[in-house]
N, C-alpha and C positions, 0 to 999 in steps of 0.2 A: 504494500500500500504506500509506503514511503516513497518508493521509486515513482509510482504513478502520480502522487501529489507533487513531488519535486519536478517532474517533467510536464506537469499540467495535462496529464492524460486522464481519461475516465478511469475510476478506480476499478481495476479488473476483478478484485475480490467480490464485488457486488454484481458482476455481470453473469448472466446465464452461460454455462459451459465451462467456467473456470474450475469450480469445485475445490477451491483451496481448503475451505473448512472441512469438507467431507474427506479429503485426502489426509489432512492433519488428524481428524478424528479416527480414521481407519488406522493410521500409524500408531496413535496413542493407545487405541484399543488392542492392537496387535502386540505392542510392547508390554502392556499390562498383562495380557493373557500369557505371553511367553515368560514373563518374569514370574508369574504365579506357578507356572509349570516347571520352573527351575532351569530354564534355558540360559546358557551363558550370555552375558550382556552384549558381547561383540557379535554373536550370532543373531541375537534378537534385534540388534540395531540394523544389521544387514537385511534381515527379513522385513523390517519396518521401511527401510529405504525402497525395497522392491515393492512393497504394498503401496507406498505413496506414489512411486513412479507409475505403477500400473493404473491407479485411479486417475492420475493427472493425464496420462496418455489417452485413456479412455474418454476423458472429458473433452479433450481438444480434437479428437478425431471424429 
């Protein structure tokens, strides 16, 4: 959002198709679930990156 405000662009967080909040929520939920299951933090982090990337790519395609 800071980038968009600084460059005087429409805030992409609020536009349909970006799904920043959904991607962040998916990553947070995944991290929480994996932490509860005892997954090592580094592996859980990589899985969260993959989940976030997947949601973002699906949103923009």
